[in-house]
C-alpha positions in Angstrom: 0.0 0.0 0.0 1.2 3.5 -0.8 2.0 5.7 2.2 2.5 9.5 1.7 5.9 10.8 2.5 6.3 13.2 5.4 9.6 14.6 4.3 10.7 16.4 1.2 8.9 19.5 0.1 5.8 19.2 2.3 7.4 20.7 5.5 9.1 23.5 3.5 5.8 24.4 1.9 4.0 24.4 5.2 6.7 26.7 6.7 6.6 29.1 3.7 3.8 31.3 4.9 5.5 31.9 8.3 8.8 32.5 6.5 7.2 35.1 4.2 5.5 36.8 7.2 8.8 36.9 9.1 10.6 38.5 6.2 7.9 41.1 5.6 7.9 42.0 9.3 11.7 42.3 9.3 11.6 44.6 6.3 8.9 46.7 7.9 10.9 47.0 11.1 14.1 47.8 9.2 12.3 50.7 7.6 11.1 52.0 10.9 7.4 51.4 10.1 4.7 50.1 12.3 1.9 48.9 10.0 0.8 45.2 10.0 2.7 42.6 7.9 -0.3 42.0 5.6 -0.5 45.6 4.4 2.5 45.4 2.0 1.5 41.9 1.0 -2.0 43.0 0.0 -0.5 45.9 -2.0 1.9 43.5 -3.8 -0.9 41.0 -4.6 -3.1 43.9 -5.8 -0.4 45.2 -8.1 0.3 41.8 -9.6 -3.4 41.1 -10.0 -3.9 44.4 -11.9 -1.0 43.6 -14.3 -2.3 40.1 -14.9 -5.8 41.4 -15.6 -4.4 44.1 -18.0 -2.4 41.5 -19.9 -5.5 39.3 -20.2 -7.4 42.2 -21.7 -4.6 42.6 -24.3 -4.5 38.9 -25.1 -0.9 38.8 -23.9 -1.2 36.6 -20.9 -0.4 33.3 -22.6 1.0 34.4 -25.9 4.7 35.0 -26.0 4.7 38.8 -26.3 7.2 41.3 -25.0 4.5 43.2 -23.0 4.2 40.2 -20.8 7.5 41.3 -19.2 5.5 44.0 -17.3 4.5 41.3 -14.8 8.1 40.7 -14.1 8.8 44.4 -13.7 6.0 44.6 -11.1 6.8 41.4 -9.2 10.6 41.4 -9.0 11.0 44.1 -6.4 8.8 42.3 -3.9 10.4 38.9 -4.6 13.9 40.4 -4.3 13.0 42.0 -1.0 11.7 38.7 0.4 14.8 36.8 -0.8 17.3 39.4 0.4 15.5 40.4 3.5 15.9 44.1 3.1 14.0 46.9 1.3 15.1 48.2 -2.1 15.7 51.9 -2.8 12.3 53.7 -3.5 13.4 55.1 -6.8 14.4 51.6 -8.1 11.0 50.0 -7.2 9.0 53.0 -8.4 10.9 53.2 -11.6 10.3 49.5 -12.4 6.6 49.7 -11.7 6.3 53.0 -13.5 7.9 51.6 -16.6 5.4 48.6 -16.4 2.4 51.0 -16.2 3.6 53.2 -19.1 4.3 50.1 -21.2 0.7 48.8 -20.6 -0.9 52.2 -21.2 1.0 52.6 -24.5 -0.8 49.5 -25.8 -4.5 50.4 -25.3 -7.2 47.8 -24.8 -9.3 47.0 -27.9 -12.9 47.9 -27.4 -14.9 51.0 -26.7 -16.3 49.7 -23.4 -13.3 47.9 -22.0 -12.2 49.2 -18.6 -8.5 49.0 -18.4 -7.0 47.9 -15.0 -3.5 49.2 -15.8 -4.2 52.7 -14.3 -5.3 51.0 -11.0 -1.7 49.9 -10.7 -0.8 53.6 -10.4 -3.4 54.2 -7.6 -2.0 51.2 -5.6 1.6 52.5 -6.0 0.5 56.0 -4.9 -1.1 54.6 -1.7 2.0 52.4 -0.9 4.5 55.2 -1.4 2.3 57.6 0.6 2.1 55.2 3.5 5.7 54.1 3.4 7.8 57.1 2.3 5.8 60.1 3.4 3.7 63.0 2.1 6.4 64.5 -0.1 7.3 61.5 -2.2 3.6 60.3 -2.1 2.5 63.6 -3.5 5.0 63.5 -6.3 4.0 59.9 -7.1 0.3 60.8 -7.2 0.9 63.8 -9.4 3.0 61.8 -11.9 0.3 59.1 -11.9 -2.4 61.6 -12.7 -0.2 63.2 -15.5 0.3 59.7 -16.9 -3.4 59.0 -17.0 -4.2 62.4 -18.5 -1.5 62.0 -21.2 -2.8 58.6 -22.1 -6.3 59.9 -22.4 -5.1 62.6 -24.9 -3.0 60.2 -27.0 -5.2 57.1 -27.0 -8.6 56.0 -25.9 -8.9 55.4 -22.2 -12.3 54.3 -20.9 -13.3 55.7 -17.5 -10.3 58.0 -17.2 -12.1 60.3 -14.6 -12.6 57.2 -12.4 -8.9 56.4 -12.8 -8.0 59.9 -11.7 -10.3 59.5 -8.7 -8.6 56.2 -7.9 -5.3 57.9 -7.7 -6.7 60.5 -5.3 -8.3 57.8 -3.3 -5.0 55.9 -3.1 -3.3 59.1 -1.9 -5.9 59.5 0.8 -5.8 55.9 1.9 -2.0 56.0 2.1 -2.2 59.2 4.1 -4.7 57.7 6.5 -2.6 54.6 7.0 0.5 56.7 7.6 -1.3 58.8 10.2 -2.6 55.7 12.0 0.9 54.3 11.9 2.4 57.5 13.5 -0.3 57.5 16.1 0.4 53.9 16.9 4.1 54.6 17.2 3.4 57.6 19.5 1.1 55.4 21.6 3.7 52.7 21.9 6.4 55.2 22.8 4.1 56.7 25.5 3.4 53.3 26.9 7.2 52.5 27.1 7.8 55.9 28.8 4.9 55.2 31.2 6.3 51.8 32.0 9.8 53.2 32.5 8.4 55.9 34.8 6.5 53.4 36.8 9.5 51.2 37.1 11.6 54.1 38.2 9.0 55.2 40.8 8.9 51.6 42.2 12.6 51.5 42.4 12.7 54.8 44.2 10.0 53.6 46.6 12.0 50.4 47.4 15.2 52.3 47.7 13.5 54.6 50.3 12.2 51.6 52.2 15.6 49.9 52.3 17.3 53.2 53.2 14.9 53.8 56.1 15.2 50.2 57.4 19.0 50.2 57.1 19.5 53.7 58.6 17.1 53.0 61.5 18.5 49.5 62.3 22.1 50.6 62.1 21.4 53.6 64.3 19.8 51.4 67.0 22.5 48.9 66.7 25.2 51.5 67.1 23.5 52.9 70.2 23.5 49.4 71.7 27.1 48.9 70.8 28.1 52.3 72.2 26.3 51.4 75.5 28.2 48.1 75.7 31.5 49.9 75.0 30.8 52.4 77.7 30.0 49.6 80.1 33.2 47.9 79.3 35.2 51.1 79.8 33.8 51.5 83.3 35.1 48.1 84.3 38.3 48.6 86.3 39.9 45.3 85.5 37.4 43.1 87.3 34.0 42.6 85.6 31.1 42.0 88.0 28.1 39.8 87.0 25.9 42.9 86.7 28.3 44.6 84.3 28.7 41.5 82.2 24.9 41.2 82.1 24.5 44.8 80.9 27.0 44.3 78.1 25.5 41.0 77.1 22.0 42.5 77.1 23.1 45.5 74.9 24.8 43.2 72.4 21.8 40.8 72.4 19.5 43.8 71.6 21.9 44.9 68.8 21.8 41.4 67.4 18.0 41.2 67.6 17.7 44.6 65.8 20.1 43.4 63.1 18.2 40.2 62.5 14.9 42.1 62.4 16.4 44.5 59.9 17.6 41.7 57.7 14.1 40.1 57.7 12.5 43.5 56.7 15.0 44.0 53.9 14.4 40.5 52.5 10.6 41.3 52.6 11.1 44.5 50.8 13.4 43.1 48.2 11.1 40.2 47.6 8.6 42.5 46.0 11.0 42.6 43.0 10.4 38.9 42.4 7.4 36.9 41.2 7.7 34.2 43.8 5.5 34.1 46.9 7.0 35.5 50.1 6.0 35.7 53.7 4.0 38.9 54.4 4.0 40.9 57.6 2.0 43.9 58.6 3.8 47.2 58.0 4.0 49.7 60.8 1.6 52.6 61.1 1.1 55.8 63.0 0.1 53.9 66.2 3.5 52.3 66.1 5.4 55.6 66.5 5.2 55.2 70.3 6.8 51.7 70.0 9.5 53.2 67.8 10.3 55.8 70.5 10.5 53.1 73.1 12.9 51.1 70.9 15.2 54.1 70.5 15.1 54.8 74.3 16.0 51.2 75.0 18.9 51.6 72.7 20.2 54.5 74.7 18.8 57.6 72.9 17.1 60.1 75.2 13.6 60.8 73.8 10.7 62.8 75.1 7.4 61.8 73.5 4.1 63.6 73.6 1.0 62.4 71.8 -2.4 64.0 71.2 -5.4 62.4 69.6 -5.7 58.8 68.4 -3.1 57.9 65.8 -4.9 54.6 65.1 -7.6 56.5 63.3 -5.2 57.3 60.5 -5.5 55.2 57.3 -2.7 52.6 57.0 -0.9 54.2 54.1 -1.0 57.7 55.7 0.3 56.2 59.0 3.1 54.3 57.3 4.4 57.5 55.7 4.4 59.4 59.0 6.1 56.4 60.7 8.9 56.4 58.2 9.5 60.1 58.6 9.7 59.7 62.3 12.0 56.7 61.9 14.3 58.6 59.6 14.3 61.7 61.9 15.3 59.6 65.0 17.9 57.7 63.0 19.5 61.0 62.0 19.6 62.2 65.6 21.2 58.9 66.7 23.8 59.3 64.0 24.6 63.0 64.2 23.7 64.0 67.7 23.4 60.9 70.0 24.1 62.9 73.1 21.2 65.3 72.6 17.6 64.7 73.7 15.0 64.1 70.9 11.6 65.7 71.5 8.8 64.2 69.5 5.3 65.6 69.4 2.6 63.9 67.4 -0.9 65.4 67.2 -3.8 64.0 65.3 -7.2 65.7 64.8 -10.0 65.1 62.4 -8.7 67.9 60.2 -4.9 67.5 60.3 -1.9 65.6 61.7 1.3 67.2 62.7 4.6 65.4 63.6 7.4 67.4 65.0 10.9 66.0 65.9 13.5 68.4 67.3 16.8 68.1 69.0 19.6 70.4 70.1 22.3 71.0 67.5 25.6 69.4 68.5 28.4 71.7 69.7 30.7 70.3 67.0 29.0 70.1 63.6 29.3 66.7 62.0 30.7 66.7 58.5 28.1 65.2 56.2 29.1 62.0 54.5 28.4 61.1 50.8 24.7 60.9 50.4 23.9 62.4 53.8 21.0 64.4 52.4 19.3 61.3 51.0 17.4 60.9 54.3 15.9 64.4 54.1 15.2 63.9 50.4 13.4 60.7 51.3 11.3 62.4 53.9 10.4 65.1 51.5 9.4 62.6 48.9 7.2 60.7 51.3 5.6 64.0 52.4 4.9 64.9 48.8 3.3 61.6 48.2 1.0 62.2 51.2 0.3 65.8 50.2 1.9 67.1 53.3 4.3 70.0 53.9 7.7 69.3 55.6 10.3 71.7 57.0 13.6 70.2 57.9 16.4 72.5 59.1 17.9 74.5 61.9 15.6 76.6 64.1 17.4 78.7 66.8 19.6 76.2 68.6 17.6 73.1 67.4 17.3 71.0 64.4 13.6 70.6 63.6 11.6 68.3 61.3 8.0 69.6 61.1 5.4 67.7 59.0 1.9 69.0 58.6 -0.7 66.9 56.9 -4.4 67.9 56.1 -6.8 65.0 56.6 -10.3 64.0 55.5 -12.5 61.7 57.6 -14.4 58.8 56.0 -15.8 55.6 57.5 -14.1 56.1 60.8 -10.6 56.6 59.2 -8.5 59.7 58.5 -7.2 60.0 55.0 -4.7 62.4 53.5 -5.8 64.2 50.4 -3.4 62.4 48.0 -4.5 58.9 49.3 -8.3 59.5 49.5 -9.9 56.8 47.3 -11.1 58.0 43.9 -14.6 56.8 44.5 -14.9 59.2 47.4 -14.0 62.3 45.5 
């Protein structure tokens, strides 16, 4: 029994459409265009169809006549572009198709009512040039096509010449519409890419601020514990009592605990850059500022804390922003003025929230390290996201960070203006 072969030309023929599509798309991309792959394919098929129909009207399709070479003049540019994988020069392609059109029009169709398809070739070429090369070359091509049709009408009989002129105008308009849509599509894609890049940059900045705040706070607390342990060791006069050893051990244990907690928080923040699942933990809020102050006090920083109102009423996103600002402010005090007393005042009312952190300026100014202003820049960025105003700088003999945030009450929570849900506006 005969069994059909699965090798040979069959796989190549099945892969041919995909190969043609890939080559056409490559040519379009190399030209910097954005229209679909089937647009030039339809134009090429239409041009070849017009030539074949025109040759059939002249009884030159099957008979060996020189005019049959017009089909070759029209088809070879597209075939060459598919084989070579690159676009030809516009003048070379237009010259070949123009010669074919003039050759066909120089041999008029016999019959008073025969509608020649050769001028339609000029309309298709005008549309293609307008869409691919632009308005200037498209206009020149359209005018030359109309002059060719008018000249043919004067020298020979051309049935339906007004319709042929209208076809050229229609091809010019269609090509212009296609080019306009292509430019609009390109602009939209560029806008999407820009929006994606801006969103990525904003997310990176947010993660960088989170990591900066976590690292700065954790290192500040750790350094305070280590400083306390070092002072305790310095007070030992050669013989360490059990109480002194216990104090040193407790300070170092607290430093270790803070470091491990910081590592866990950093891992949680960085894990947002990956797609894999990660363990989630509740982020701190405004109600946790009191615990933050207690942690800094335990580490050895002198802090005076005063609270008015109920911070728990603040929405979570609003409270997180204020918590991070307080965290950064206390970390800066621990870093630059650890001997001074930090005075924190946090007031919450239905109309606004105000967070003030101040401390005495050190007698010897500390030289700022590289990137020392990143903390203040981070606080201002968070305040801007919340719609708050922040003032950070010297005031008399103190360094003051003052954050003022207008609030709106809804469903028992206090929202800042920037984070109020859209549906409530």
